[in-house]
N, C-alpha and C positions, 0 to 999 in steps of 0.2 A: 504494500500500500504506500502510495507516494503523497507527499505533503508539500505545500507551498506556503511561504510566509510573505505577506505584503506589508512592507514597512520595516526598516532596519534602524529604528531609533533606539531609545533606551529599552523599551519593552521588547521590541522585535529582536534586538541583538541578544537580550536576555533569554528569550525563548529558544533561539538557535543554540546558544551556549549551553543551556540546561538540557535541551533535547540531545545534543551530541555527547554531553558529559555522562548522562544516565541512559543512553540509548538502549542498551541491552535490558536494563530493568524496565524501561518504558515499554519495550516490545513485549516482554513477558506479561506485563500487566494488561496490555491491550488485547490479548488473546489472538493477535495476528502473528503470522510467521515472520513478517518483516515490516518495518516502517522505514521510509527513506525520505530525507529532505531533498527535493529536486530543484526548487526554484526559490530565490529571494528577490522579490520585486522591490526596487529602490531606484529613485531618480539620481541619487548621488553615487559617486564612484568610491569603491573601497579596494584599491589595487593591492594593498598589503594584507587583506583579510585572508585567513586560511580557507574561507568559503568563497573566494573570488570567482571560481568557475560556476557557482550557482546563481550569480547575480544576473538579473535581466531588468530592462526598462520597459518591456513589452507585456502588458497585462494579458493580451490575447494568447500568448504562449501558455499561460496558466489556464485560461478559459477553455481553449480547444483541446487541451491535453486530457484525454479520457483516463489516463493513468493517475491523474491528480484527483484524489478522493476527499482530501481535507485541506481547506484553505484557512490560514490564520490571518486575520486582519488586525494589525497593530499600527495603522497609519494615523489614526485619530482624525477628528473633524468629520464633516458631513460629505464633502466632495473632494476626491471622487469615491470615498469609502462606500457611500450608499449605492452608487451605480455599480461598483465592482462587486460588492457583497450580493446585491440583487441578482446580478448576472450569474454569479457562481451558484447561487441557490437554484436558479432556473435551469442551470446546466446539470443539476443533480449532484452537486458537491456539498458536503458538510462544511459549515463555516463556524469558526471560533473567533470571537472578538473580545478585545479589551476596551473597546471604544464606548465610553459612557454616554457621550453626546449622541452617537448613532443610535444606541439602544433606547435612550430616553426619548428621542424624537421619532424614531421609526421602528421601535420594537415590535409593535403590533403588526405592522405591515410585513416585516421581515419574518416574524414567527409564522404568520399566515402563509407566506411564500414558501417557507421551509416545509410546512405541513402539506401544501399542495404538491410539492415535489418529493415527498417522503424522505426528507433529509433533516439534519439537525442544525439549528442555529443556537449556539451556546455562548455564554458571556459571563462566566463566573468572575473573571478578572475585572469586570466593569465597575464593580462596587467592592470596596474594601481591600483591593490589591490581593495580598495573599491570604486574607481572612476568609475562610469558607462561610458564605452567607446565602448565596443564591440557591445552591444545592440543598442546604439544610432547610430553608423555608419551603422549597418545592417538594422535598422528599421526607426529611426527618420530622418535620412539624406538620405533615400533611393531615394528621388526624385532628389537629386543632382548628378552632375558629380563631384566627389572629385578629385582635382588635386594635393593636397599636404597635408601631415600629418607630423607634426614635434612636438617634445616635449622633456621635461625633464622626463625621464622614469625610473630613478633610484634614490631612496631617499638617499642612502648612499653617492653617489658621490655628490649629491646636498648639503647634509649636510657638507661634507668636503670643497667644494668650497665656501659655505656660510661662514664658519669659516675663511677660507683664506681671503676672501674678506672683511668681517666685523670686524675681530679681529686680522688680520695680522698674523695668524698662518701659519706655514710651512705645506706642504702637510703631512709630516711624523707625526707632532704633531696633526693635524686635524684627520688623520686616526686613530691614537692611541685613541683619544677622542671618535671617532665613535665606536671603538671596545669596549671601556669601557662602553659606553651607550647601547651597544647591537645592534647598527645599522649596524655594520660591522662584518663579520665572522672572525675567527682566520686567515683563508686564504681568503683575500678580493679580490682575482684576478677577480672573475666573475663580481664584481661590478666595481672596479677601472680600469680594462682593457676594459670595455665597453661591455663585453660578455652578461650580463643581458639585457642591453639596446638593443643590437643587436637582441636578440630573440624577444623582445617585438615589435620593429619596423617591424620585419618580419611578425608578426601576424597582425598588423594593416595594413601594406601595402597589404598583401594577401587579407584581407577582403575588404579594400577600393578600390583596383584596380582590383580584380577579379581573380588573378592567384597566385599559391603558389610560395613563394620566400624563398629560403633556407639561413640560417645564413652563410654558407660557401661562399656564393656569395657576401657578403657585406663587404666593406672596413670598418674596425673597429679600432678605436683608443681609448685609455683611458686617464686618467687625471694625471697619476703619474709624468709626465714630466712638469706639470704646476708649475711655480715658482712665488714667490711674486712679482718679477719684472714684470711679465706678468700681474698680477692683477693690479699693479699700472698703467701700460700703458693702460689697459682696462678702468680704471677709467678716465684717461686723454682723452681717445677717446670718452667718454660719455656712457659707458656701463659696462657690467660685463662679466664673462666667465661662461658658462654652458656646461655640457655634453649633446649634442643634438643628438637624433636619428631622421632622417628625410627621407621622401620618397616623390618624386615628379615625376609626369608624364612629360616627355620631348616631344618636337615637333616631334621627330622621333618615338614616340610610346613606347620608352624604359623607364625604371624607373631609376631615380637617387636616390639611397638609400645608406645612409652612417651613421655611428656613429662616432662622434668626438667632442672634445672640440670646442667651437665656441664663438666668440665675439657676444654679444646680446645687442642691444640698450636699454638704460634705460627706454624708453617709451613702450617697448614691454611688453605684459602681461607675457611672459615667464621670463623676467628679475626679476619680483617681486615674483616668486615662490622660496621660500627659505627653508632652513633646510631640513627636510625629505619629504617635499611636492613634488608632481609631477604636471606637467601641460602639457596638450596635445592640440595642436592647429590643427584644421582641416579647410582647405579651400575648399569651394565648390562654384559652379557657381551660385547657388541660394541664399545660406545663407551668402556668403562672408566668414568671419572668425569667428569661435567659438572656445572657449577654455574650456576644462574640467580640473578642479583643485581639488586637495584634497590629502589625505594621500595615497601614492602609495603602502604601505605595512603595515604590522602589523597584529597581530592575529585576532582581531575582524573586522577591516575594510575589510580584505580579506575574512574572513568567511562570512561577510554580502553578498558579491558578490556570493559566492558559494551557500549559502542558497537561494538567489534569483533565481539561476539556478535550484535548486531543485524544487522550486515552479513552475517554467516554465515547467520543465519536467513533473511534476504531472498534470499540466493543459493540456499538450499535450500527455498524456499517450497513447492514442489510435493511435498516428501517429507522423510523423516527421514534425518539423517546416521547413519552407523554409529558409535555412541557410547554408552558406559555401562559397567555392570559387573553381576555376577551376584548371586544370592540370598545372604543371610547364611548362614554355616555355623556350626553349634554347635561350641564349643570350638576355634574357629579361632585365637584369640589365646592365646599361651602366657603362663602366669603369669610375671611378670618375675623372681620369685625362683628360677625354674628355669633362668635364662639366665646364662651366664658373663659376668662383668664385673670390671673393676678399680675399686676404691673409694678415694677420698681421704677420710681420717678426721682430724678435729681433736678432741682430747679434753682434758679437765681431769684431772690426775693428782695423786697425793699424793707419790710418790717417782719421780724420772725414771729412774734406772738400773735399779731393780727392775722397774718397769713396762715399760721398753724390753726388758728380758730376757724378760719374760713374753710380750710381743707377738711378739717374734722366735721364741720357742719355739712358740707356737700358730699363727702365720701366718708361716712361713719365707719370706724373700725380700721383705719389705716394704722400701720406699725411704723413708728418713727425710727430712722436709723441714724447712727452717729459715727463719726470718724474723727481721728486726731487732726487738729489744725484746721478744721472746717470753720469758715468765717460765719458771722451772724447773717450774712446775705445769702446763705446756702441752706436749702432744706431738702432732705431725702426721706423717702418713705416707701412702703410696700402696701399696695391696695388689697382689699379683700377681693374675692373672685366675683366677677361680673362680666357681662358681655363687653368685649373690647371696645366696640363702637360707643357704647354708653359711657364707659370709663373715660374715653378720650374726649367726648363731649363735655363731661364734667371738668376734666383737667383744663380744657380750653376756656372754660367759664371762670376759672380762678385766676387771681393775680400772680401768675407764675410765668417766669421766663424758662421754658423747658429746655434743659441741657441734655438730658438722657432719659429715654423711656425704654426699658428692657423687660421682656416677658419673664415670668417666674414659673419654673416647672414644678411638678409634683413628684419628681423622682431624682 
């Protein structure tokens, strides 16, 4: 059985390295007599690579070669990835992808195409890097009714917040350090603006709840507005701040799905996931709460998940696994302003006592937070749980210059 890899960046090169390093073990686990890497599709030249003879710039070589049964897509982005993956599926080739943007945007269409052509489209590496999460939700937790999935889904933002929390670094300094260490790109917007986490929670929610959810339908916030003052208030509250992607089934049958910074209690398993590590919490009616933890990115951790999917495809070469989700549903995602939530608020004020009295009158039950060196012109508090839209209307009616508003989790 022959394999092609499309894209020789960090993940693609890791897949080739891991495949060749453990080739005999992979073959034995695949139940095939042999597996052979035949092509590496890449527009760049690698004349010094030990795999130089395998490189091609012509996608059609892969497409028309009937001996290629498994195609690995590690190019990233939507174009030409969507075109190439679609063509491979139509040609009866199994496809393995690490491309979270592709799966989040076109997952339903590609899974349907795979089904129509009796092949597999697998993407364990698209969420959590080397952390097993797609397969456990689809198989190990299949007997459960999953009602919530939430987690730290981006290692770059988690590294930045860890440095802010533990070493009192500003956001800008922590981001610079992340870039120096290679955790953040030169343009870090996909990470720090929450876009990467949004794509990943889309995939998890689609799989966990059964219908495709598009990134465009998800309210998404990043971490660039988090200040050290907010970190100090989180500590005094008894927790930390994490960028959380979460999806939850509501009583009305809709999905509450959102990506935003959140206060997380110290006793939560999510609070203890630091640096570049990810942690994904799944709540089911039978298992209660389980957390999947590990490195959410990186060359070999991600390659490990890709190679596992290659083995799975080889095992199921004669047919399709039972895997996927259903058609998108209109108005499936609830407006986040209609969902009950507790909010942390930090505001600039003119008079502490009169403002505090006004806040407690309009929002009874607030919990006032304190931090060292806070001036008399600063007020911070946590609200009781109420629909977010209603809370924000009340906040806007008060004499507050809002500096930070961050959601508070119950885990």
